[in-house]
C-alpha positions as CSV (number, residue, x, y, z in Angstrom):
1,M,-30.3,151.2,-3.1
2,A,-32.8,148.3,-3.2
3,E,-33.1,148.5,0.6
4,G,-33.7,152.2,0.5
5,L,-30.4,152.9,2.4
6,V,-28.9,155.1,-0.3
7,A,-30.3,157.1,-3.2
8,A,-28.6,158.0,-6.5
9,S,-28.8,161.3,-8.2
10,S,-29.6,161.6,-11.9
11,R,-26.5,161.8,-14.1
12,A,-25.6,165.4,-15.0
13,A,-22.9,166.1,-17.5
14,T,-20.3,168.7,-16.3
15,G,-17.6,167.9,-18.8
16,R,-16.2,165.3,-21.1
17,G,-16.9,161.6,-20.4
18,N,-19.6,159.6,-18.7
19,P,-21.2,161.7,-15.9
20,S,-20.8,160.4,-12.4
21,V,-23.7,159.3,-10.2
22,L,-23.7,160.8,-6.7
23,L,-24.9,158.6,-3.9
24,S,-26.4,159.9,-0.7
25,L,-27.8,158.4,2.5
26,V,-31.6,158.4,2.8
27,P,-32.2,160.3,6.0
28,D,-35.5,158.6,7.0
29,H,-34.2,155.1,6.4
30,A,-33.4,154.8,10.1
31,Y,-33.6,156.8,13.3
32,G,-32.1,156.7,16.8
33,V,-33.6,158.0,20.0
34,G,-31.3,159.5,22.6
35,V,-31.9,160.3,26.3
36,G,-29.7,162.2,28.7
37,I,-30.2,161.8,32.5
38,T,-27.8,164.3,34.0
39,G,-28.2,165.6,37.5
40,D,-31.3,167.8,37.6
41,A,-32.3,167.6,33.9
42,L,-33.8,165.0,31.5
43,S,-33.2,165.4,27.8
44,I,-34.4,163.6,24.6
45,A,-33.4,163.7,21.0
46,L,-34.2,162.0,17.6
47,A,-31.5,161.6,15.0
48,D,-31.8,160.3,11.4
49,L,-29.4,158.2,9.4
50,T,-27.4,161.3,8.3
51,G,-26.8,162.4,11.8
52,Q,-29.3,165.2,11.5
53,V,-31.0,165.9,14.8
54,C,-34.7,166.1,13.9
55,A,-36.1,167.1,17.3
56,G,-35.0,167.4,20.9
57,W,-35.3,169.3,24.1
58,R,-34.4,169.3,27.8
59,E,-36.6,169.5,30.9
60,P,-35.9,169.9,34.6
61,M,-36.2,166.8,36.8
62,V,-37.8,167.8,40.0
63,D,-38.3,164.3,41.3
64,R,-35.2,162.2,40.4
65,S,-36.4,158.8,41.7
66,R,-36.6,155.9,39.2
67,A,-40.3,155.8,39.1
68,A,-40.7,159.6,38.6
69,V,-38.0,159.7,35.9
70,V,-39.5,156.8,34.0
71,K,-42.9,158.5,34.1
72,Q,-41.5,161.8,32.9
73,L,-39.5,160.1,30.1
74,T,-42.5,158.1,29.0
75,A,-44.4,161.4,28.4
76,M,-41.4,163.0,26.6
77,H,-41.0,159.9,24.4
78,K,-44.7,160.0,23.4
79,R,-44.4,163.7,22.6
80,L,-41.3,163.2,20.5
81,L,-42.9,160.5,18.4
82,K,-46.1,162.6,18.0
83,D,-44.3,165.8,17.1
84,T,-42.0,164.2,14.5
85,A,-44.6,161.7,13.1
86,V,-41.7,159.3,12.5
87,D,-42.5,155.7,11.5
88,R,-41.8,153.7,14.6
89,D,-40.6,150.8,12.5
90,R,-37.7,153.0,11.3
91,I,-36.5,153.6,14.9
92,V,-33.6,151.1,15.1
93,G,-32.6,151.7,18.7
94,A,-32.1,154.1,21.5
95,G,-29.2,155.3,23.6
96,V,-29.0,156.6,27.2
97,G,-26.3,158.9,28.6
98,F,-26.3,158.6,32.4
99,A,-24.4,160.7,34.9
100,G,-22.1,158.6,36.9
101,F,-19.2,156.2,36.6
102,L,-19.6,152.5,35.8
103,V,-19.0,149.7,38.3
104,G,-19.3,146.0,38.7
105,D,-20.0,143.1,36.4
106,P,-22.6,143.3,34.9
107,L,-22.0,147.1,34.6
108,R,-24.1,149.4,36.8
109,F,-23.9,153.2,37.3
110,N,-22.7,154.9,40.5
111,P,-24.4,158.3,40.1
112,P,-24.0,161.6,42.0
113,A,-26.0,162.2,45.2
114,V,-28.9,163.8,43.4
115,L,-29.5,160.5,41.6
116,A,-29.1,158.3,44.6
117,D,-32.1,156.2,43.8
118,W,-30.4,155.0,40.7
119,V,-27.4,153.4,42.5
120,D,-26.8,150.0,40.9
121,A,-29.8,150.4,38.6
122,D,-30.0,148.2,35.6
123,L,-30.8,150.9,33.0
124,V,-31.7,148.4,30.2
125,T,-34.3,146.6,32.3
126,T,-35.6,149.9,33.8
127,L,-35.9,151.9,30.5
128,S,-36.5,149.3,27.8
129,P,-40.3,149.3,28.4
130,V,-40.2,153.0,27.4
131,L,-37.5,153.1,24.7
132,G,-37.5,149.6,23.2
133,S,-35.3,146.5,23.5
134,N,-32.4,147.7,21.4
135,L,-31.0,149.9,24.1
136,L,-27.4,151.1,24.6
137,C,-26.2,152.9,27.7
138,D,-23.1,154.9,28.4
139,N,-21.7,157.7,30.6
140,D,-23.3,161.1,29.8
141,A,-19.9,162.7,29.0
142,T,-19.0,159.9,26.6
143,C,-22.3,160.4,24.8
144,A,-21.6,164.1,24.6
145,A,-18.1,163.4,23.2
146,I,-19.7,161.1,20.6
147,A,-21.9,163.9,19.5
148,E,-18.9,166.3,19.3
149,G,-17.0,163.7,17.3
150,L,-19.7,163.2,14.7
151,L,-21.3,166.6,14.5
152,G,-18.9,169.1,15.9
153,V,-15.1,169.5,16.3
154,G,-14.6,165.8,15.4
155,R,-15.4,166.6,11.8
156,S,-11.9,168.1,11.5
157,T,-10.1,166.7,14.5
158,A,-9.7,162.9,15.0
159,T,-8.3,162.9,18.5
160,F,-9.6,165.2,21.2
161,A,-10.7,165.3,24.8
162,Y,-14.2,166.5,25.8
163,A,-14.8,168.3,29.1
164,N,-18.5,168.0,30.1
165,L,-19.7,170.8,32.3
166,T,-22.9,169.8,34.1
167,N,-24.0,169.7,37.7
168,G,-20.7,168.1,38.4
169,F,-17.9,167.4,35.9
170,G,-17.0,164.6,33.6
171,G,-15.2,164.0,30.3
172,G,-14.7,161.8,27.3
173,L,-12.0,160.9,24.9
174,I,-12.2,160.5,21.1
175,V,-9.1,158.8,19.7
176,D,-8.7,158.4,16.0
177,G,-12.3,159.1,15.6
178,R,-13.6,156.5,18.0
179,P,-14.6,156.9,21.7
180,M,-12.1,155.4,24.1
181,R,-13.9,153.9,27.0
182,G,-11.1,152.0,28.9
183,V,-11.8,149.5,31.7
184,R,-15.6,149.4,32.5
185,G,-16.1,152.5,30.3
186,N,-14.7,155.1,32.7
187,A,-12.0,156.7,30.6
188,G,-12.1,160.5,30.7
189,D,-13.0,160.9,34.4
190,F,-11.2,164.2,34.5
191,G,-13.1,165.5,37.6
192,A,-11.2,163.0,39.8
193,V,-7.9,164.4,38.5
194,W,-8.9,167.9,39.5
195,W,-10.2,166.7,42.8
196,L,-6.8,165.2,43.6
197,L,-4.8,168.2,42.5
198,G,-7.1,170.9,44.0
199,R,-9.1,169.2,46.7
200,D,-8.3,172.0,49.1
201,R,-9.8,174.6,46.8
202,P,-13.4,175.9,47.2
203,G,-15.9,173.8,45.3
204,G,-13.9,170.6,45.6
205,G,-11.1,171.4,43.3
206,Y,-12.9,171.5,39.9
207,P,-15.3,173.7,38.0
208,S,-18.9,172.7,37.7
209,L,-22.3,174.3,37.1
210,D,-23.2,173.5,40.7
211,R,-20.2,175.6,41.7
212,L,-21.4,178.4,39.4
213,R,-24.8,178.2,41.1
214,T,-23.1,178.6,44.5
215,L,-21.1,181.6,43.4
216,V,-24.1,183.3,41.8
217,A,-26.0,182.7,45.1
218,D,-23.1,184.2,47.0
219,H,-23.4,187.3,44.9
220,G,-27.1,187.7,45.6
221,T,-29.2,185.5,43.2
222,A,-30.2,182.1,44.4
223,F,-31.6,179.3,42.2
224,D,-33.0,176.0,43.3
225,T,-31.4,174.0,40.4
226,V,-28.7,174.4,37.7
227,E,-31.4,174.1,35.0
228,E,-33.3,177.0,36.5
229,M,-30.1,179.0,36.7
230,L,-29.1,178.3,33.1
231,A,-32.4,179.7,31.9
232,A,-31.9,183.0,33.7
233,I,-28.3,184.1,33.9
234,D,-26.3,186.2,31.4
235,P,-22.7,187.6,31.2
236,A,-23.7,190.4,33.5
237,T,-25.0,188.2,36.3
238,P,-23.0,188.8,39.5
239,G,-20.9,185.7,40.3
240,V,-20.3,184.7,36.7
241,D,-17.0,186.5,36.5
242,A,-15.9,185.0,39.8
243,W,-16.6,181.5,38.4
244,L,-14.7,182.2,35.2
245,S,-11.7,183.4,37.1
246,E,-11.8,180.4,39.3
247,A,-12.3,177.9,36.5
248,R,-9.6,178.9,34.0
249,E,-6.6,177.7,35.9
250,P,-8.0,174.1,36.4
251,F,-8.8,173.9,32.7
252,A,-5.4,175.1,31.8
253,T,-3.8,172.5,34.0
254,L,-6.1,169.8,32.6
255,A,-5.2,170.7,29.0
256,F,-1.5,170.6,29.9
257,L,-1.8,167.2,31.4
258,L,-3.9,165.8,28.5
259,G,-1.4,167.2,26.0
260,H,1.4,165.2,27.7
261,I,-0.5,162.0,28.5
262,V,-3.0,161.6,25.7
263,A,-1.4,163.9,23.0
264,C,-4.8,165.1,21.9
265,E,-5.1,167.9,19.4
266,K,-7.8,169.8,21.2
267,L,-9.6,170.1,24.5
268,V,-13.3,170.8,23.8
269,I,-15.3,172.3,26.6
270,G,-19.0,171.6,26.3
271,G,-21.9,170.1,28.3
272,R,-24.9,172.1,29.5
273,A,-23.1,175.4,29.8
274,P,-24.5,178.1,27.4
275,G,-22.4,179.1,24.4
276,W,-21.5,182.6,25.7
277,L,-20.2,181.1,28.9
278,L,-18.0,178.6,27.1
279,A,-16.6,181.3,24.8
280,S,-15.7,183.6,27.7
281,L,-14.1,180.7,29.6
282,V,-12.0,179.6,26.6
283,E,-10.9,183.1,25.7
284,G,-9.1,183.6,29.1
285,I,-7.4,180.2,29.4
286,E,-3.6,180.3,29.2
287,L,-1.8,176.9,29.3
288,P,1.4,176.4,31.4
289,V,4.5,176.6,29.3
290,S,6.4,173.3,28.8
291,P,10.2,173.5,28.9
292,T,11.6,173.9,25.4
293,R,14.0,171.4,24.0
294,H,16.4,172.4,21.3
295,D,14.4,175.6,21.0
296,R,11.2,173.7,20.3
297,P,8.2,173.6,22.7
298,F,6.2,170.5,23.4
299,P,3.0,170.5,21.3
300,L,0.0,171.1,23.6
301,P,-3.7,171.0,22.7
302,T,-5.7,174.1,21.9
303,V,-8.7,174.7,24.0
304,V,-12.0,175.4,22.1
305,P,-15.7,175.6,22.9
306,S,-18.0,172.9,21.8
307,A,-19.3,173.2,18.2
308,V,-22.5,171.3,18.9
309,Q,-25.7,173.2,19.5
310,G,-28.3,171.5,21.7
311,D,-28.1,168.9,24.3
312,A,-24.9,167.0,23.4
313,T,-25.6,164.0,25.7
314,A,-29.0,163.2,24.2
315,M,-27.7,163.8,20.7
316,G,-24.7,161.5,21.2
317,A,-27.0,158.9,22.8
318,A,-29.3,159.0,19.7
319,L,-26.3,158.5,17.4
320,M,-25.0,155.4,19.3
321,P,-27.5,152.8,17.8
322,L,-27.0,154.3,14.3
323,Q,-23.3,154.1,14.7
324,A,-23.4,150.6,16.0
325,L,-25.6,149.3,13.2
326,F,-24.5,151.3,10.2
327,F,-21.1,153.0,10.8
328,R,-18.9,150.4,12.4
């Protein structure tokens, strides 16, 4: 209380005995900034100590080179601070969720082709001049899973898998309320599993928003980027139903495998896909049936859409420094 971290309510009698004092976190005691660098989009968010996302948005990235992204991020960061009028001294750190898997020692990202200029980039050195020295970096899907764990499905489910639909596809694991990163932080790379099982299928064996863009184009409506497509399509857009039909079987297979390997309670499907698309996708997924033993089936996870509204990668990235400093 002396540090301004928590505040106490006045005592209010509701019955016999000495009234209790309720303690609550002071929201503006500390803030975290989060950034998502995902394929063709750049996102930013600001979260307070209670986990409330105060502001945030996503913009298309036309030029994905390091210099261009740093310039665009600098402008977005300045706008965020101006719009929120937050005291900079209360920003305790920043997080970055980056598309790609981690390699090497020290860790570097190996991104998809659209971010080729970022191969082996030292994100801390590159982005600290914009975001500050207390900078944490992780895979974009893991950041999204952190947001889901603290603000969404994780409020009632301690162990779940998170499927991150973006230009490509990634994932994250929350086990007993904490992100499981594995060796070099690459736990949850579900896309590689799909590639192996369905590499002869169209689209490389796994669903993605780039695959949706291809199918929508095949049905007569072409978009230059996924971000442009997401702003324009709706359930009636030709090609959407074809993508849903193609995507449901791989997701059912993935949920089955995760149920037996990780024993997660739920598979959460999220990412940059709009809510109506996630709801339609989940509604039609039917998991394979495990053989029963003594008339009892093997417990498999339920498949649910994300409960987080907004850009989950940037939100989870903003929560990382707060979690590291205050909620260990």
